[in-house]
VEXDREN-2710 file (C-alpha; in Angstrom, 1 decimal):
% VEXDREN-2710
k/r/px/py/pz
1/MET/1.4/12.5/6.8
2/ALA/5.2/12.2/7.3
3/PRO/6.6/8.7/7.5
4/CYS/6.2/7.3/11.0
5/SER/6.9/4.4/13.2
6/ALA/4.7/1.4/13.9
7/LYS/3.7/2.8/17.3
8/GLU/2.9/6.4/15.8
9/LEU/0.9/4.6/13.0
10/VAL/-1.2/2.7/15.6
11/GLN/-1.9/5.7/17.6
12/ARG/-3.0/7.7/14.6
13/ALA/-5.2/4.8/13.4
14/GLY/-6.8/4.7/16.8
15/THR/-7.5/8.5/16.7
16/VAL/-9.3/7.8/13.3
17/LEU/-11.1/4.8/14.6
18/GLY/-12.2/6.6/17.7
19/GLU/-13.8/9.2/15.7
20/LEU/-15.6/6.5/13.9
21/GLY/-16.7/5.0/17.3
22/LEU/-14.8/1.9/16.8
23/PRO/-12.1/0.2/18.9
24/SER/-8.5/1.1/18.3
25/VAL/-6.0/-1.4/16.9
26/GLN/-2.9/-2.8/18.7
27/LEU/0.7/-3.0/17.4
28/ARG/0.3/-6.8/17.2
29/THR/-2.8/-6.2/15.1
30/LEU/-0.8/-4.2/12.6
31/ARG/1.8/-7.0/12.4
32/PHE/-0.8/-9.6/11.9
33/TYR/-2.5/-7.6/9.0
34/ILE/1.0/-7.3/7.5
35/THR/1.7/-10.8/7.6
36/LYS/-1.8/-11.6/6.1
37/GLY/-1.2/-9.3/3.3
38/VAL/-4.0/-6.8/4.2
39/VAL/-1.7/-4.0/5.0
40/ALA/1.7/-3.5/3.0
41/PRO/5.0/-4.0/4.5
42/PRO/6.7/-1.0/5.9
43/ILE/9.3/0.9/3.9
44/GLY/12.9/0.6/5.0
45/SER/14.7/-2.1/7.0
46/LEU/13.2/-3.7/10.1
47/LYS/15.3/-1.4/12.2
48/PHE/14.1/1.7/10.5
49/ALA/10.7/0.7/9.2
50/ARG/8.5/3.5/8.3
51/TYR/4.9/3.7/7.5
52/GLU/3.1/6.3/5.3
53/PHE/-0.5/7.5/4.6
54/GLY/-1.3/4.4/2.4
55/HIS/-0.6/2.2/5.5
56/LEU/-2.9/4.2/7.8
57/GLN/-5.6/4.0/5.1
58/SER/-5.2/0.3/4.8
59/LEU/-5.1/-0.3/8.6
60/VAL/-8.2/1.7/9.2
61/LEU/-10.1/0.3/6.2
62/ALA/-9.2/-3.3/7.4
63/ARG/-10.4/-2.6/10.9
64/VAL/-13.7/-1.0/9.6
65/MET/-14.4/-4.0/7.3
66/GLN/-13.7/-6.5/9.9
67/ASN/-15.8/-4.7/12.4
68/GLN/-18.6/-5.0/9.7
69/GLY/-18.2/-8.7/9.7
70/LEU/-15.9/-9.5/6.9
71/GLN/-13.2/-12.1/6.9
72/LEU/-9.6/-11.2/6.4
73/SER/-9.5/-13.1/3.2
74/GLN/-12.4/-11.1/2.0
75/ILE/-10.8/-7.9/3.0
76/LYS/-7.5/-8.8/1.4
77/SER/-9.1/-9.4/-2.0
78/GLN/-10.6/-5.9/-1.8
79/VAL/-7.5/-4.1/-0.8
80/GLN/-5.0/-6.3/-2.8
81/PRO/-5.5/-4.3/-6.2
82/ALA/-4.4/-1.2/-4.4
83/MET/-1.3/-3.0/-3.2
84/THR/-0.4/-4.6/-6.6
85/MET/2.0/-1.8/-7.7
86/ARG/3.5/-1.4/-4.2
87/GLU/6.7/0.6/-3.9
88/ARG/9.7/-1.1/-3.5
89/LYS/11.3/-0.9/0.0
90/ALA/13.5/2.0/0.1
91/THR/16.8/1.6/1.7
92/TYR/19.0/4.1/3.6
93/GLY/21.3/6.2/1.3
94/ASP/19.3/4.7/-1.8
95/ASP/20.1/7.8/-4.2
96/ARG/18.7/6.6/-7.3
97/PRO/16.4/8.8/-9.3
98/PHE/12.8/8.2/-9.1
99/ILE/9.2/9.5/-9.9
100/ASP/6.5/9.0/-7.4
101/LEU/3.4/8.0/-9.4
102/THR/1.1/7.6/-6.5
103/SER/1.6/7.5/-2.7
104/ARG/2.0/3.6/-3.3
105/CYS/3.8/3.5/-6.5
106/ARG/7.3/4.8/-7.5
107/LEU/9.1/4.4/-10.8
108/GLU/12.7/3.9/-9.9
109/LEU/15.5/4.7/-12.6
110/ALA/18.7/3.1/-13.0
111/ASP/20.2/6.4/-13.9
112/SER/18.8/9.9/-15.3
113/HIS/20.3/9.6/-18.6
114/ASN/17.8/7.5/-20.3
115/MET/14.7/9.0/-18.5
116/GLU/12.7/9.3/-21.6
117/GLU/13.2/5.7/-22.8
118/ASP/12.3/4.5/-19.1
119/LEU/9.2/6.5/-19.1
120/LYS/7.9/5.1/-22.5
121/ALA/8.7/1.5/-21.3
122/ALA/6.8/2.3/-17.9
123/GLU/3.7/3.9/-20.0
124/GLU/3.7/0.7/-22.1
125/ALA/3.7/-1.6/-19.1
126/LEU/1.0/0.5/-17.3
127/LYS/-1.1/0.2/-20.6
128/ARG/-0.8/-3.6/-20.5
129/ILE/-1.8/-3.7/-16.9
130/LEU/-4.7/-1.5/-17.4
131/VAL/-5.8/-3.7/-20.3
132/ARG/-5.6/-6.8/-17.9
133/ILE/-7.6/-5.1/-15.2
134/GLY/-10.3/-4.0/-17.7
135/LYS/-10.6/-7.7/-18.8
136/GLU/-10.9/-8.8/-15.3
137/GLU/-13.5/-6.3/-14.5
138/LYS/-15.6/-7.3/-17.4
139/TRP/-15.2/-10.9/-16.3
140/SER/-16.2/-10.2/-12.7
141/GLN/-19.4/-8.2/-13.9
142/ARG/-20.7/-11.2/-15.9
143/SER/-20.7/-13.1/-12.6
END
């Protein structure tokens, strides 16, 4: 899915939700979900805000979960881990080199001269995050 406007995102979400037999979402619902942290903020400035496939996934998932009776706080706690490594908002004309790790995570480099060192540092940081996540999962499994 190519980056799209908020209106286009809501239309696409409505199509998916319609296929599931659920009511569509309104533009104000998208904005509400963003303020509550259920859907990630758009990429770019407010005037040129763009939404990607990850936004569509979050929006549809939130609506489905809410339709099943979950509260927004419960929905947020379940989608929050996916948003932890959210891509930094891109700005128009930002030409720094980057590596897309996932659809929601981008490694930005100050320059391309020290790419190997930057990648090693990123690998170490990701290992620390995975260890922390593993400890949290073990803790939650005991409950």
